[in-house]
N, C-alpha and C positions, 0 to 999 in steps of 0.2 A: 503494500499500499504505499501511494505517495501521497505526503501530508500537505503539499501544495494545493491551491485553490485554482480552479478553472481546469483550462486544458492542460496546465502543467501537472497537474493531481490526476490526469487520466493515463493509466500504463496499459499499453497495448503489447501482446507478445506475438512473436512470430518463429518460426521453425527456419532456422539457418541452413540451407543446402550447400553440399559441397561446391567449391569455386571450379574445380577442374570437372566439367560435363563431360566425363568420359563414357563412350557407350557401353563399358563394361560394367559400370555402376547402376546397379537398379534402384528405383524410386523406393523412397522408405514407404513402408506400410502404415506411417502415422501423420497425424496433422495436429495442430496445436490451435485451440480456439482462440481467436484474438483479443477477445474481452476478459476469458477467465484463466486462461493459462493451461487449461485442463488438457492432457493429452489424450488422442482418440485412434482407436483402431481405424483404418480406411480401406484396407485389404485383408481378407482373410482366405485361407489360413494364414497365419502368421509365418513366416519362414523361422526356422529353428537357427539359432546362433546369438550372437551377442550385438545389439543395436545401439549405437551411441547417438543422442539427439543434441542438438546444439540450439536452445532456445534462449531468444533474445526477448528482454523486457524493456521498453523505453516509455518515456513520458512523452508527451505532446506540446511543446512550449509555441506558442506564436511565431518566434523566432528559432527556425531550424538550427541555427549555430548554438543555441544554448541546450538542445537537447541531451538527455541524460540517458545512459542505458547501461544494462549490465547482462551478460551472458551465463547461461547456466549448461551443464553437461548433465544429461539425463541419460543412465545407461539402465537399457531393458536386455535382459538375458532370456531367450526364448527355449524353453524344455519340454519336448511332448510329453504328455504322461501315460499311463499304462491303458486308460480306458479311452473310448471314442468320445469326441466331446469333451475333453477337458485339457487344458494346457497350464503348465507349471511355468511361472518366469520370475526372474528376479527384477526388481525396480530399484535402483540405488541400494542394492546388496540386500534387500527384504524380500523374504520368499512370497508370492503370491500365487493364487489360483484362479484361473478362469474357466468358467464352464459353459459352454455354449452347444 
């Protein structure tokens, strides 16, 4: 939360994509809600393995040169569980289970 008033207090979130757009890099199966910063799954099934997401949070001042931002790295490790329709994953080193 940004304690500033008006536009300076509005924080928006964005998923940063790798700058080298190689054809061997597949698109991430995740998206970030710009208003809340919530990470969402947009493609399923999720590919197994470790996914590093770079999420930028920035305020929205009237003068763009006064913009402040922060970058967070969110690591999601996806492991298949034994039963169909369930998935184990680690989100920043915390074990989670998704049933679908």
